[in-house]
Backbone bond lengths (Angstrom), bond angles and torsions (degrees), N, CA, C in turn:
res aa  C-N    CA-C-N  psi(-1)  N-CA   C-N-CA  omega(-1)  CA-C   N-CA-C  phi
1 M - - - 1.431 - - 1.506 116.26 -
2 P 1.230 120.12 128.23 1.561 121.42 -172.12 1.518 106.82 -61.45
3 G 1.464 106.40 147.66 1.535 112.65 176.05 1.601 113.26 -76.09
4 A 1.302 113.12 -177.31 1.529 115.95 -173.75 1.566 110.01 -67.86
5 D 1.382 117.12 -34.93 1.368 122.01 179.26 1.463 111.89 -61.16
6 A 1.387 112.64 -47.42 1.477 116.66 -176.59 1.603 111.65 -67.00
7 R 1.318 114.03 -35.00 1.583 120.10 -179.93 1.468 105.03 -61.44
8 T 1.478 118.32 -50.30 1.334 122.56 -173.49 1.573 111.81 -62.89
9 E 1.353 115.75 -35.98 1.464 124.12 -179.90 1.480 106.82 -60.79
10 A 1.377 115.63 -51.38 1.449 128.23 -173.96 1.569 106.66 -59.61
11 R 1.402 113.52 -48.55 1.502 113.54 -178.74 1.582 114.95 -66.87
12 E 1.312 113.78 -34.70 1.558 113.30 172.72 1.344 112.64 -70.02
13 E 1.320 124.19 -34.70 1.474 121.64 177.51 1.452 110.79 -67.04
14 R 1.428 115.74 -41.49 1.544 116.61 177.23 1.532 111.10 -59.33
15 R 1.390 114.50 -47.93 1.404 115.16 -176.44 1.604 110.07 -64.65
16 G 1.214 119.27 -31.42 1.459 116.02 170.53 1.382 118.31 -58.63
17 R 1.367 114.85 -43.26 1.378 123.02 -178.95 1.575 112.31 -68.56
18 V 1.406 112.77 -37.31 1.475 117.30 176.04 1.624 110.03 -65.17
19 R 1.311 114.58 -37.10 1.414 117.61 179.87 1.526 110.26 -67.25
20 E 1.304 118.15 -35.79 1.487 120.53 -178.13 1.463 105.40 -70.88
21 R 1.329 119.94 -44.06 1.475 121.55 -178.76 1.621 112.14 -55.94
22 V 1.359 112.15 -47.10 1.481 117.71 178.83 1.451 109.22 -60.95
23 T 1.253 118.18 -45.96 1.543 121.63 -172.04 1.525 103.43 -67.13
24 S 1.293 123.42 -45.69 1.457 121.69 -173.46 1.528 116.70 -78.30
25 E 1.357 113.83 -26.80 1.497 116.15 177.10 1.448 115.92 -104.60
26 G 1.298 121.01 -16.04 1.409 122.67 176.97 1.529 117.49 90.41
27 F 1.345 112.66 -32.15 1.465 119.64 177.23 1.516 111.99 -156.02
28 V 1.345 118.18 127.24 1.519 115.28 176.13 1.584 105.42 -127.38
29 R 1.305 117.75 152.34 1.379 122.32 175.29 1.635 115.85 -87.59
30 T 1.250 116.19 137.59 1.457 120.29 178.51 1.496 112.63 -48.17
31 A 1.340 117.31 -47.93 1.499 127.93 -176.59 1.517 109.25 -59.30
32 D 1.344 114.32 -42.91 1.445 116.91 179.13 1.489 115.19 -67.11
33 L 1.373 115.80 -40.14 1.408 121.07 176.05 1.541 112.14 -58.52
34 A 1.266 114.39 -49.79 1.442 124.12 177.36 1.612 109.56 -52.90
35 A 1.352 119.04 -47.87 1.425 117.98 -176.34 1.543 104.52 -73.27
36 E 1.272 122.31 -37.17 1.514 117.11 -173.07 1.548 111.82 -68.59
37 F 1.329 116.55 -36.72 1.449 118.40 -179.75 1.464 117.85 -97.32
38 G 1.372 114.30 0.97 1.565 116.39 179.38 1.309 119.57 64.08
39 V 1.444 117.65 35.84 1.499 125.58 177.53 1.433 107.02 -125.18
40 S 1.365 118.77 166.74 1.343 125.74 -179.66 1.585 111.74 -78.09
41 V 1.415 115.21 157.53 1.466 119.01 -177.87 1.491 111.01 -56.25
42 M 1.459 112.77 -39.99 1.510 115.97 -178.30 1.565 106.64 -59.86
43 T 1.287 121.84 -43.53 1.440 122.81 176.70 1.529 113.31 -53.19
44 V 1.336 113.41 -43.84 1.455 121.33 -178.12 1.621 105.20 -61.62
45 H 1.336 115.14 -47.86 1.471 119.31 -177.92 1.570 108.95 -57.37
46 R 1.236 116.26 -39.60 1.521 116.86 -176.59 1.572 105.47 -71.80
47 D 1.298 115.75 -39.07 1.551 114.22 175.22 1.514 112.28 -60.99
48 L 1.233 114.45 -39.23 1.628 116.54 -175.46 1.558 104.67 -77.01
49 D 1.303 121.18 -33.89 1.470 117.67 172.15 1.556 115.22 -56.45
50 A 1.398 107.86 -43.91 1.512 110.48 -178.76 1.536 113.81 -68.47
51 L 1.317 113.39 -39.51 1.490 121.02 177.60 1.541 111.29 -63.27
52 Q 1.310 116.04 -39.39 1.453 118.11 177.78 1.465 111.17 -71.76
53 A 1.273 122.42 -37.09 1.487 125.28 -177.92 1.572 104.39 -68.22
54 Q 1.327 122.87 -27.86 1.389 122.04 176.09 1.517 117.19 -90.53
55 G 1.305 112.39 4.55 1.515 125.06 173.09 1.437 117.02 75.01
56 W 1.430 113.78 25.66 1.519 114.14 178.63 1.554 111.48 -88.33
57 L 1.311 120.80 -23.10 1.351 121.98 -173.42 1.580 108.88 -155.76
58 R 1.378 117.10 178.45 1.398 118.96 168.70 1.408 110.77 -133.19
59 K 1.324 114.68 144.02 1.524 121.78 -178.07 1.533 104.91 -80.99
60 V 1.316 111.93 135.64 1.570 117.56 173.20 1.514 105.24 -131.08
61 R 1.299 119.78 172.38 1.370 126.61 -179.77 1.572 112.48 -55.04
62 G 1.302 119.22 114.91 1.384 119.03 177.63 1.576 117.40 90.21
63 G 1.393 113.84 -8.78 1.383 113.80 176.62 1.443 111.54 178.25
64 A 1.351 120.92 -142.20 1.525 128.76 -176.93 1.518 107.45 -137.88
65 S 1.261 115.33 153.40 1.454 123.56 -173.35 1.566 106.32 -138.61
66 S 1.355 121.69 144.51 1.437 126.20 176.72 1.459 109.54 -101.82
67 L 1.391 116.79 -1.12 1.536 119.01 177.33 1.467 109.90 -68.99
68 P 1.451 116.81 146.44 1.381 118.10 175.73 1.389 110.93 -75.10
69 S 1.369 115.69 161.36 1.490 123.15 174.57 1.455 108.74 -144.90
70 T 1.305 121.59 -167.40 1.373 128.41 174.56 1.568 109.77 -78.56
71 Q 1.256 111.08 -14.37 1.542 115.40 174.43 1.582 116.96 -99.05
72 F 1.205 112.24 -24.96 1.476 117.75 179.25 1.508 113.99 -110.63
73 H 1.340 120.48 118.57 1.469 122.26 -162.53 1.538 110.90 -115.62
74 G 1.306 117.33 17.01 1.506 117.93 172.21 1.473 114.90 89.52
75 S 1.392 113.46 169.66 1.334 115.74 -177.77 1.608 113.43 -80.52
76 A 1.297 117.29 176.51 1.563 116.04 177.16 1.433 113.49 -54.44
77 G 1.450 116.08 -44.48 1.421 117.25 -177.77 1.506 114.75 -64.01
78 E 1.249 119.23 -34.14 1.420 127.80 -179.10 1.569 107.45 -68.90
79 R 1.326 111.65 -49.18 1.493 118.67 -176.23 1.504 111.90 -69.40
80 L 1.304 124.29 -25.69 1.434 131.00 174.50 1.483 111.25 -65.67
81 T 1.276 122.61 -21.74 1.426 120.80 -171.18 1.580 106.48 -109.66
82 T 1.279 115.48 8.05 1.567 118.53 -178.90 1.584 110.63 -111.03
83 R 1.275 118.03 142.82 1.443 124.77 174.54 1.628 109.01 57.87
84 V 1.273 118.49 38.32 1.533 119.87 -171.08 1.641 107.54 -60.20
85 R 1.258 112.61 -48.07 1.403 114.47 -172.50 1.628 112.27 -61.53
86 A 1.266 117.43 -41.51 1.424 123.92 -178.67 1.548 104.97 -65.84
87 K 1.244 117.20 -47.15 1.486 120.93 177.06 1.511 120.11 -58.95
88 Q 1.417 109.63 -38.52 1.501 114.88 172.17 1.473 111.17 -71.10
89 A 1.373 123.28 -34.73 1.524 121.04 177.80 1.642 104.78 -65.17
90 L 1.338 115.77 -47.41 1.452 114.93 178.20 1.489 118.42 -53.55
91 A 1.412 111.28 -39.58 1.465 119.21 -178.50 1.518 109.11 -68.54
92 R 1.323 119.83 -43.24 1.411 121.28 176.89 1.597 112.85 -61.47
93 A 1.232 112.18 -39.97 1.613 113.50 175.85 1.587 108.82 -67.59
94 A 1.329 122.29 -38.15 1.348 124.19 175.16 1.491 117.41 -61.42
95 A 1.397 113.25 -30.39 1.468 120.05 -179.34 1.478 107.37 -67.33
96 G 1.253 124.24 -27.73 1.382 126.74 174.75 1.468 118.12 -62.71
97 E 1.333 115.75 -8.86 1.478 120.28 179.50 1.533 108.42 -101.61
98 L 1.280 116.01 -1.60 1.467 115.42 173.01 1.492 124.08 -83.65
99 A 1.253 118.79 153.59 1.423 119.73 -178.88 1.580 110.22 -147.55
100 P 1.412 119.05 138.08 1.408 115.37 -177.47 1.543 114.94 -57.45
101 G 1.381 115.57 146.84 1.364 118.22 -175.31 1.509 119.95 94.08
102 Q 1.308 116.71 -14.07 1.432 122.37 -176.09 1.491 114.42 -76.53
103 V 1.314 115.74 155.86 1.454 123.93 170.35 1.573 105.88 -100.90
104 V 1.341 114.42 114.79 1.439 125.28 -168.15 1.528 109.02 -108.66
105 M 1.328 117.03 127.64 1.419 117.63 173.14 1.547 109.66 -108.47
106 I 1.359 124.12 138.46 1.352 127.96 -175.96 1.540 109.43 -130.10
107 D 1.259 118.30 129.40 1.542 115.25 -178.01 1.534 108.98 -87.34
108 D 1.343 111.00 -166.76 1.494 113.63 -173.04 1.525 117.53 -93.66
109 S 1.410 115.87 12.44 1.471 119.69 -176.87 1.591 110.55 -69.87
110 T 1.283 115.38 144.99 1.453 116.32 169.50 1.407 117.37 -61.54
111 T 1.449 116.26 -28.08 1.444 118.69 175.65 1.475 110.26 -60.18
112 C 1.231 118.96 -47.16 1.563 122.68 -171.04 1.643 107.69 -79.72
113 L 1.387 117.04 -12.61 1.399 119.85 170.15 1.427 116.69 -60.54
114 H 1.383 110.58 -34.39 1.501 118.18 178.84 1.560 113.21 -66.44
115 L 1.298 110.20 -22.88 1.572 113.71 177.06 1.478 113.81 -64.51
116 V 1.360 116.60 -27.16 1.401 120.11 -176.89 1.463 116.17 -48.33
117 R 1.315 114.21 -47.56 1.484 120.38 -175.03 1.541 114.88 -64.75
118 H 1.397 113.58 -10.69 1.563 115.33 174.68 1.432 111.27 -97.32
119 L 1.318 123.90 -6.42 1.409 123.88 -175.01 1.536 110.63 -65.56
120 P 1.270 124.91 -45.64 1.444 122.28 -175.25 1.562 113.22 -55.06
121 G 1.234 120.93 -27.08 1.519 123.32 171.88 1.454 116.23 -72.45
122 H 1.366 122.76 -0.92 1.321 127.64 176.12 1.538 120.74 -129.85
123 T 1.348 111.23 18.38 1.504 114.94 178.48 1.439 106.55 -71.86
124 P 1.443 111.20 163.96 1.449 128.77 0.69 1.573 112.13 -75.98
125 L 1.407 115.37 143.75 1.417 116.81 -178.93 1.636 101.86 -144.82
126 T 1.351 107.19 152.83 1.463 118.29 169.55 1.553 107.77 -108.35
127 V 1.269 119.29 124.86 1.422 124.13 -173.54 1.541 111.60 -119.42
128 I 1.197 118.25 126.78 1.473 129.16 -177.71 1.642 111.07 -115.28
129 S 1.321 117.81 121.33 1.435 120.26 -175.74 1.490 117.88 -151.35
130 N 1.306 118.80 145.42 1.436 116.91 172.79 1.519 109.18 -102.49
131 S 1.269 117.82 10.25 1.506 119.57 -179.51 1.478 108.57 -91.94
132 L 1.338 118.74 123.73 1.430 123.48 172.70 1.465 119.82 -55.58
133 P 1.371 117.48 -44.54 1.448 121.73 174.56 1.520 118.34 -58.41
134 V 1.435 110.93 -35.85 1.491 118.49 176.21 1.424 110.53 -68.06
135 V 1.380 116.61 -45.71 1.476 123.51 -176.83 1.554 107.41 -61.79
136 S 1.324 116.05 -45.89 1.479 122.72 179.42 1.579 111.72 -61.67
137 A 1.319 117.56 -44.20 1.403 121.88 -176.64 1.615 111.39 -68.69
138 L 1.416 117.94 -28.97 1.358 114.00 -174.46 1.539 110.95 -111.85
139 A 1.327 117.19 15.71 1.467 120.92 -179.53 1.493 122.09 -61.09
140 R 1.415 110.34 -26.25 1.417 120.26 -179.22 1.523 110.72 -129.93
141 E 1.448 114.89 26.72 1.433 116.53 176.48 1.609 110.62 -84.23
142 P 1.317 114.83 124.22 1.407 116.86 175.46 1.594 112.50 -63.10
143 G 1.306 115.03 139.71 1.482 120.69 -179.14 1.518 117.31 81.92
144 V 1.344 112.97 -0.26 1.457 116.83 175.78 1.594 108.09 -110.52
145 A 1.320 114.40 123.29 1.482 122.33 168.17 1.493 108.27 -92.61
146 L 1.298 118.12 113.71 1.470 124.93 -170.37 1.468 112.94 -104.71
147 I 1.353 118.09 130.27 1.480 129.12 173.15 1.438 110.91 -123.21
148 A 1.370 113.76 115.53 1.483 125.48 -175.27 1.503 106.95 -95.41
149 L 1.356 121.28 127.44 1.429 129.30 175.86 1.516 106.78 -84.48
150 G 1.308 120.71 123.44 1.441 125.38 170.59 1.418 119.74 -89.09
151 G 1.246 121.63 -172.29 1.432 124.85 -173.58 1.467 112.12 141.30
152 T 1.354 113.99 -157.46 1.446 115.16 171.73 1.542 113.80 -87.08
153 Y 1.310 112.15 135.28 1.473 118.04 -170.88 1.540 104.64 -84.18
154 F 1.303 118.87 128.80 1.463 126.46 175.19 1.564 108.47 -105.36
155 P 1.301 121.21 105.92 1.511 120.86 -169.31 1.563 108.23 -62.83
156 A 1.365 114.87 -44.45 1.401 115.68 -176.88 1.526 121.38 -61.49
157 Y 1.412 115.22 -19.61 1.382 122.02 170.57 1.559 112.21 -106.83
158 D 1.304 121.79 -4.95 1.448 125.43 174.85 1.450 110.52 59.96
159 A 1.376 114.35 35.73 1.438 124.54 -174.92 1.490 119.56 -152.30
160 F 1.275 118.73 165.15 1.440 122.01 -178.29 1.384 112.59 -95.07
161 M 1.411 124.43 127.16 1.381 126.96 -173.44 1.554 110.17 -134.92
162 G 1.367 111.45 173.38 1.407 118.35 172.95 1.445 116.62 101.15
163 A 1.300 116.72 -173.31 1.511 121.78 -173.25 1.538 112.88 -64.63
164 H 1.312 118.08 -34.18 1.481 115.66 175.66 1.450 116.91 -73.47
165 T 1.237 119.76 -33.34 1.465 124.97 167.08 1.504 113.68 -61.54
166 A 1.281 113.60 -46.25 1.520 113.24 177.33 1.528 115.43 -63.81
167 Q 1.319 113.86 -36.57 1.479 116.56 170.03 1.501 117.29 -68.48
168 S 1.273 122.03 -25.49 1.425 127.21 164.02 1.476 115.58 -57.54
169 V 1.333 110.48 -49.51 1.481 116.10 -179.62 1.597 113.91 -57.94
170 R 1.270 112.28 -32.44 1.592 118.96 -169.83 1.577 104.05 -73.05
171 A 1.314 124.62 -9.00 1.378 124.03 -178.06 1.593 107.81 -90.20
172 F 1.319 122.26 -2.25 1.326 126.23 -177.78 1.570 115.34 -120.91
173 R 1.322 116.04 166.80 1.471 124.69 169.90 1.433 112.76 -134.93
174 A 1.357 120.31 127.46 1.361 121.79 -170.70 1.602 106.22 -113.56
175 D 1.374 118.35 149.67 1.439 118.01 169.57 1.473 113.16 -72.97
176 V 1.353 119.07 -39.10 1.428 126.18 -172.86 1.551 108.16 -145.50
177 L 1.355 110.36 136.74 1.506 118.55 173.57 1.541 110.86 -115.91
178 F 1.366 118.62 130.27 1.398 123.38 169.37 1.511 113.79 -108.36
179 L 1.205 118.88 123.82 1.448 123.82 -179.49 1.541 113.90 -147.96
180 S 1.413 110.84 159.88 1.393 109.23 179.53 1.623 105.88 -128.53
181 T 1.238 123.05 -172.71 1.454 128.59 -174.33 1.481 114.71 -141.84
182 T 1.317 116.70 160.96 1.438 122.44 -177.54 1.478 107.71 -81.98
183 A 1.329 124.82 -38.43 1.416 128.34 -170.79 1.623 113.26 -150.13
184 V 1.212 119.81 149.15 1.437 121.42 170.04 1.543 109.01 -131.65
185 T 1.258 109.43 120.99 1.629 118.57 -174.57 1.502 105.57 -140.58
186 G 1.390 110.92 125.22 1.521 119.36 173.59 1.608 109.78 55.36
187 G 1.340 111.95 47.05 1.410 117.28 -179.29 1.467 123.53 64.89
188 R 1.293 115.78 13.04 1.455 122.44 178.16 1.565 107.79 -126.18
189 C 1.437 114.19 154.60 1.347 116.71 177.93 1.518 109.67 -107.25
190 Y 1.429 116.09 152.51 1.383 117.35 -171.71 1.577 107.97 -140.36
191 H 1.354 111.65 161.67 1.499 119.29 175.76 1.533 111.12 -137.78
192 M 1.191 118.03 161.45 1.522 123.46 175.27 1.479 114.77 -87.86
193 S 1.315 116.25 -13.40 1.419 120.73 -176.36 1.543 111.95 -113.45
194 P 1.340 118.72 121.17 1.615 116.76 175.03 1.416 112.04 -63.13
195 E 1.400 117.78 -35.10 1.487 117.98 178.49 1.636 113.59 -64.97
196 T 1.322 115.22 -28.71 1.454 118.15 175.52 1.660 106.88 -72.41
197 V 1.221 118.20 -41.95 1.465 122.35 -178.43 1.563 105.41 -63.74
198 Q 1.300 115.62 -42.63 1.503 118.87 -176.01 1.528 112.20 -58.35
199 V 1.373 114.54 -43.88 1.421 120.02 179.24 1.474 113.41 -72.07
200 K 1.346 116.28 -43.61 1.503 119.92 -176.10 1.470 112.78 -64.63
201 Q 1.464 114.53 -36.76 1.457 120.81 176.16 1.423 114.00 -62.48
202 A 1.434 117.70 -40.04 1.506 124.85 173.94 1.568 110.54 -64.50
203 M 1.264 118.66 -40.95 1.474 122.03 174.98 1.545 107.72 -60.09
204 M 1.319 118.82 -49.10 1.447 118.48 -178.79 1.460 111.61 -58.99
205 A 1.308 121.24 -37.82 1.469 123.68 179.81 1.569 113.90 -74.01
206 A 1.296 111.45 -15.87 1.546 115.77 -179.46 1.445 114.40 -96.74
207 A 1.351 118.10 -2.50 1.413 122.23 -170.99 1.576 113.35 -112.78
208 T 1.298 115.99 131.59 1.551 116.68 170.13 1.486 117.48 -60.92
209 R 1.389 114.75 -42.29 1.352 120.68 -174.92 1.574 109.20 -122.23
210 R 1.262 125.08 140.33 1.488 124.19 179.37 1.451 108.79 -127.21
211 V 1.312 113.00 131.39 1.482 122.60 175.59 1.535 114.54 -125.83
212 L 1.275 111.64 117.81 1.652 119.93 178.52 1.455 107.80 -96.98
213 L 1.293 109.86 136.90 1.477 121.46 -179.58 1.581 103.59 -114.31
214 V 1.297 115.40 117.15 1.479 115.21 -177.99 1.657 111.72 -137.49
215 D 1.299 111.95 117.49 1.447 118.13 177.42 1.543 108.06 -77.72
216 H 1.416 118.81 167.42 1.350 125.10 -172.93 1.586 113.67 -58.25
217 T 1.280 113.31 -34.74 1.525 118.77 -167.71 1.443 110.02 -65.08
218 K 1.455 115.07 -25.60 1.465 119.56 -173.26 1.470 111.06 -65.73
219 F 1.336 122.72 -28.11 1.326 127.80 177.63 1.585 115.06 -66.10
220 A 1.367 114.40 -17.74 1.429 121.04 179.58 1.570 110.53 -105.20
221 H 1.342 118.08 -4.23 1.480 116.68 178.97 1.515 109.28 -91.53
222 Q 1.348 112.91 170.37 1.437 123.17 172.83 1.496 114.50 -123.34
223 G 1.283 115.02 152.01 1.438 121.38 178.46 1.518 113.56 -139.20
224 L 1.262 122.91 158.44 1.467 124.24 -170.82 1.559 109.67 -98.72
225 Y 1.408 114.83 -38.60 1.432 117.55 -173.78 1.485 110.72 -107.45
226 A 1.321 116.11 124.21 1.544 116.66 -176.70 1.628 108.56 -78.85
227 L 1.233 110.25 138.24 1.455 124.20 177.77 1.576 114.85 -91.75
228 A 1.322 115.88 -52.54 1.417 119.52 -173.25 1.599 111.38 179.03
229 P 1.223 121.35 146.32 1.535 119.87 172.04 1.569 102.09 -69.62
230 L 1.420 107.33 157.07 1.423 112.48 -178.94 1.564 111.32 -73.45
231 T 1.292 117.18 -19.35 1.472 120.43 176.54 1.598 111.19 -63.57
232 D 1.312 116.36 -8.14 1.486 119.98 -178.20 1.554 108.94 -87.72
233 F 1.273 114.54 -4.78 1.476 120.38 -178.83 1.518 110.46 -99.37
234 D 1.339 119.01 141.59 1.507 120.95 172.67 1.455 117.08 -70.97
235 L 1.414 113.03 -26.91 1.420 121.19 -179.95 1.579 111.95 -154.17
236 V 1.293 114.36 130.33 1.498 116.87 171.54 1.458 109.81 -113.41
237 L 1.369 113.21 121.47 1.495 116.78 179.83 1.539 106.52 -100.80
238 V 1.406 114.72 136.47 1.427 123.21 180.00 1.453 110.89 -123.31
239 D 1.326 123.27 155.97 1.331 123.10 171.03 1.638 114.53 -86.01
240 E 1.174 122.53 173.25 1.485 126.88 -170.76 1.537 109.38 -70.43
241 A 1.279 117.19 -19.74 1.449 117.46 -177.61 1.544 110.55 -95.26
242 A 1.349 119.91 9.17 1.414 121.62 177.35 1.536 113.24 -63.10
243 P 1.241 116.91 137.14 1.503 122.41 178.88 1.551 111.91 -46.36
244 A 1.405 119.14 114.05 1.393 119.68 -173.62 1.557 112.12 -67.24
245 A 1.383 119.52 -28.94 1.503 116.19 175.24 1.477 111.04 -68.98
246 E 1.361 116.01 -40.19 1.465 119.78 176.28 1.471 112.73 -56.22
247 V 1.299 115.39 -47.12 1.454 121.21 -178.20 1.515 114.50 -60.88
248 R 1.470 111.56 -36.98 1.404 116.03 176.64 1.470 110.29 -67.17
249 R 1.285 118.34 -45.17 1.535 123.32 177.59 1.510 108.76 -53.26
250 L 1.280 120.04 -46.62 1.497 122.09 -173.55 1.520 108.72 -63.03
251 R 1.381 111.09 -44.82 1.476 117.30 -177.79 1.622 112.24 -61.70
252 D 1.414 106.04 -41.76 1.479 110.81 178.87 1.533 115.63 -63.66
253 S 1.409 114.72 -28.32 1.415 114.82 -178.65 1.602 112.25 -91.85
254 G 1.295 115.77 8.26 1.506 121.93 168.80 1.480 113.09 100.07
255 V 1.398 115.88 14.17 1.507 117.61 172.45 1.480 111.59 -86.01
256 R 1.416 112.18 130.96 1.447 116.80 -178.43 1.621 104.65 -83.17
257 V 1.346 113.94 111.53 1.526 120.89 -175.74 1.527 106.07 -111.83
258 R 1.279 114.86 136.16 1.509 116.79 166.97 1.545 111.57 -132.32
259 T 1.269 111.72 137.73 1.520 116.33 179.07 1.587 111.54 -84.17
260 A 1.362 115.07 126.88 1.456 118.96 -179.35 1.537 110.18 -57.40
261 G 1.256 114.21 137.41 1.501 118.76 -174.87 1.552 114.32 94.91
262 H 1.340 121.78 -8.11 1.350 128.69 176.59 1.571 111.48 -109.51
263 P 1.396 119.93 136.12 1.471 125.80 -175.45 1.481 110.99 -57.04
264 P 1.297 119.46 143.90 1.522 115.83 171.24 1.518 113.14 -56.19
265 G 1.264 119.60 142.48 1.445 126.69 -175.93 1.548 116.37 87.40
266 T 1.309 114.82 -11.25 1.427 120.08 -178.77 1.501 109.24 -126.06
267 P 1.289 121.09 63.91 1.523 121.22 178.50 1.528 108.19 -62.63
268 R 1.230 113.88 152.58 1.519 117.10 177.19 1.503 108.70 -74.57
269 A 1.344 116.75 141.30 1.425 118.77 -178.20 1.576 102.99 -87.63
270 P 1.335 114.86 123.64 1.416 118.42 -174.38 1.542 111.93 -66.87
271 T 1.325 116.46 146.51 1.424 123.49 176.91 1.449 108.75 -131.58
272 G 1.292 114.85 155.85 1.545 117.30 178.36 1.461 113.21 70.16
273 T 1.231 115.31 -163.93 1.490 125.69 175.79 1.542 116.55 -126.74
């Protein structure tokens, strides 16, 4: 009987081949995967759950699909090239919340990755992150003391996620946390990956001040796992295309919302719908 290491290696090899099949064919049936790899349907479901959590595919009735939807939002590389101007505007607004000497925590979102370019103007800083691109960008930045959070590496997010990463977060205390989210529905933010929620909730608990960056498309997206109500954030930054009616509802519910590009204390009065 193969040892634990051999079983783990076989599982990871199988999941890699499943991912390649879904990517190349667009859709595969659960039963076909079970027959091809000589495993049970339940094992295939576990494989698909793991790959969906990592952002490689989405489970659908009877199988898995590589096609994007309102619930699957693409890999880190794909997300990095979308809505760049909105993300840059949000990052500029977030930089106004920085002060030299702070301990700053930054999540794995591509929105917050744009904040990195603004950090040299606010040094000295201590930066804590689970995002590999953030760590790489700041590795040789003068004036930045860098703390990288380890754990299980999720290629689709280019970041470290899961229980070990969340445990690492709990060893620190940050002055301010910058993070983004997959979806905003009913005044709450959501993600498709429970490992993502686990880490971000740990980050929120470890930060004195929490700043959420949300571009307008997040109000149309959906997510499965609840992260937190927006009232748990000290500031929510939105771009100018954010739905005005939704922004009004958030402010009416006590959320401090500011539109990127507008000075602090003078949020734009929403108009239209």
